[in-house]
C-alpha positions in Angstrom: 0.2 0.0 -0.1 1.4 3.3 -1.0 1.6 6.2 1.7 -1.4 7.9 1.9 -3.6 5.6 0.7 -6.6 4.8 3.1 -6.3 1.5 4.8 -8.6 -1.6 3.2 -11.0 -3.2 5.5 -13.3 -6.2 4.8 -15.6 -7.2 7.5 -15.5 -10.9 8.2 -19.3 -12.0 9.2 -18.6 -15.7 10.9 -19.7 -17.5 14.1 -19.2 -17.2 17.6 -19.3 -21.1 17.9 -16.5 -23.3 16.3 -19.7 -25.6 14.1 -18.8 -28.7 13.8 -15.7 -29.3 11.3 -12.2 -28.0 12.5 -12.1 -26.7 8.4 -14.0 -24.0 10.1 -11.8 -22.8 12.3 -8.7 -24.0 9.9 -10.0 -21.4 7.4 -11.3 -18.8 9.7 -7.3 -19.2 11.0 -5.9 -18.6 7.2 -8.3 -16.1 6.3 -7.3 -13.7 9.3 -3.4 -14.3 8.4 -3.5 -14.1 4.8 -5.1 -10.6 5.3 -2.6 -9.2 7.6 -0.4 -10.5 5.1 -1.8 -8.7 2.7 -2.2 -5.6 4.8 -5.9 -5.3 4.5 -7.6 -5.2 8.2 -9.8 -6.9 9.3 -13.8 -5.7 11.2 -16.2 -7.8 12.7 -18.6 -8.6 15.3 -15.3 -8.5 18.4 -16.1 -11.8 20.4 -13.2 -13.8 21.6 -14.7 -17.1 21.5 -15.7 -19.4 18.0 -14.5 -18.5 14.3 -14.4 -14.7 15.6 -11.6 -15.3 18.2 -9.9 -17.7 15.9 -9.7 -15.3 12.6 -8.7 -12.2 15.1 -6.0 -13.8 17.4 -4.7 -15.0 13.6 -4.9 -11.9 12.3 -3.2 -10.5 15.5 -0.7 -12.9 16.0 0.0 -11.9 12.2 1.0 -8.6 12.8 -2.5 -7.1 11.5 -5.2 -4.4 12.4 -8.1 -6.3 13.8 -11.4 -3.6 15.0 -14.0 -5.5 16.7 -17.1 -4.1 17.1 -20.1 -5.3 19.9 -22.7 -4.6 21.8 -22.9 -4.3 25.2 -24.7 -6.9 26.0 -23.6 -9.5 23.5 -20.1 -8.6 25.3 -21.7 -11.0 28.5 -22.6 -13.8 26.0 -19.6 -14.1 23.0 -17.3 -12.0 25.6 -15.2 -9.2 24.1 -11.7 -9.3 22.5 -9.8 -7.2 24.4 -6.5 -8.0 22.8 -7.4 -6.1 19.4 -6.2 -2.9 17.8 -9.7 -1.5 18.7 -12.9 -2.5 20.2 -16.2 -0.9 20.0 -18.9 -1.0 22.0 -21.5 -0.2 20.9 -25.6 -0.5 22.7 -27.1 -2.4 19.8 -27.0 -4.9 16.6 -28.1 -1.9 14.6 -25.5 0.3 15.8 -22.7 -2.6 15.3 -23.6 -3.1 11.8 -23.3 0.4 11.0 -20.4 0.8 12.1 -18.8 -2.5 11.0 -20.1 -1.7 7.4 -19.4 2.2 7.6 -15.3 0.6 8.2 -15.5 -1.9 5.7 -14.8 -2.2 2.0 -16.4 -5.1 1.4 -17.7 -8.6 3.6 -16.8 -11.8 3.6 -18.6 -14.2 5.1 -17.0 -17.6 6.5 -19.4 -20.6 7.7 -21.5 -19.4 10.3 -25.7 -19.2 11.8 -28.1 -17.1 11.4 -26.4 -13.8 13.1 -24.0 -14.1 10.3 -26.5 -14.7 7.5 -28.8 -11.6 8.7 -25.1 -9.8 8.7 -24.6 -10.7 5.0 -27.8 -10.1 3.6 -28.5 -7.0 4.9 -24.7 -5.8 4.3 -25.9 -6.7 0.1 -29.1 -5.1 1.0 -27.4 -1.7 1.3 -25.4 -2.1 -1.8 -28.5 -2.9 -3.5 -30.0 -0.3 -2.3 -26.8 2.3 -2.6 -26.9 2.5 1.0 -23.5 2.9 1.9 -21.7 5.9 2.1 -21.8 8.1 -1.4 -23.7 5.1 -3.0 -20.0 2.8 -3.0 -20.2 -0.7 -4.7 -19.3 -3.0 -1.5 -19.2 -6.5 -2.7 -20.4 -9.9 -0.4 -17.7 -12.9 -0.6 -19.4 -16.1 0.9 -16.4 -18.1 1.4 -16.5 -21.1 0.5 -13.6 -24.0 0.2 -16.0 -26.9 0.8 -19.1 -26.2 -0.2 -21.2 -24.8 3.1 -22.7 -22.0 1.2 -23.4 -24.0 -1.6 -27.3 -24.2 -1.0 -27.8 -20.4 -0.3 -26.2 -19.4 -3.1 -28.6 -21.8 -5.3 -31.0 -20.5 -3.7 -29.8 -16.7 -4.3 -29.3 -17.4 -8.3 -33.3 -18.6 -7.6 -34.4 -15.2 -6.6 -32.5 -13.7 -9.6 -34.2 -16.7 -12.1 -37.4 -16.0 -10.8 -37.2 -11.7 -10.7 -37.0 -10.8 -7.3 -33.2 -10.1 -7.8 -32.6 -8.0 -11.2 -30.1 -9.8 -13.1 -27.5 -6.5 -13.0 -27.6 -7.0 -9.0 -27.2 -11.0 -9.1 -23.4 -10.2 -8.1 -23.5 -8.8 -5.2 -23.0 -12.1 -3.6 -20.4 -13.8 -4.6 -19.4 -17.7 -4.0 -15.5 -17.8 -3.1 -13.4 -21.0 -3.6 -10.8 -20.1 -1.6 -9.5 -17.4 -0.1 -7.6 -16.1 -3.3 -10.3 -15.9 -5.5 -12.2 -14.0 -2.3 -9.8 -11.6 -2.2 -9.7 -11.3 -6.2 -13.7 -10.8 -5.9 -13.5 -8.3 -2.7 -10.3 -5.9 -4.1 -10.6 -6.3 -8.3 -11.2 -3.3 -8.6 -9.8 -1.4 -6.0 -6.2 -2.7 -6.8 
């Protein structure tokens, strides 16, 4: 990154659980290390447990920037990660997402549950409607090395096919089979 260039950041949506496959935690750690190596800062939900904690720890261990955003009430459940570059305690989920979105250039979803899906769908909706700062396009990428997101990607394709998502908006949510491909999709227009 050149001197004076703004820090590139990606919001990573991931679970406060580890899931039942060790590959999920490996992917979270690999993504964290790679983002740090590429000089891309990470914004995430701020928890120290589950895939969130694994990913944040990997970024920090590799010398990267990690910004956590966690609502006060979740600090007690997900336990805010105290070893981050920055930690923002906010009032509620809406404020959490709004701050995460404003701090990020794009979004990458690791395997996760309802919270992960809710975050990625809202981020995609904001992109579709031009609600990000200045109407900026901010891609949403499903990092899918093992097929976890296959069914969701097929569902999204069905929304386009059935006329509920316009064809020119079909690529707001994209699926990547590797970290390399995810980074390409996230930063193809800003490199």
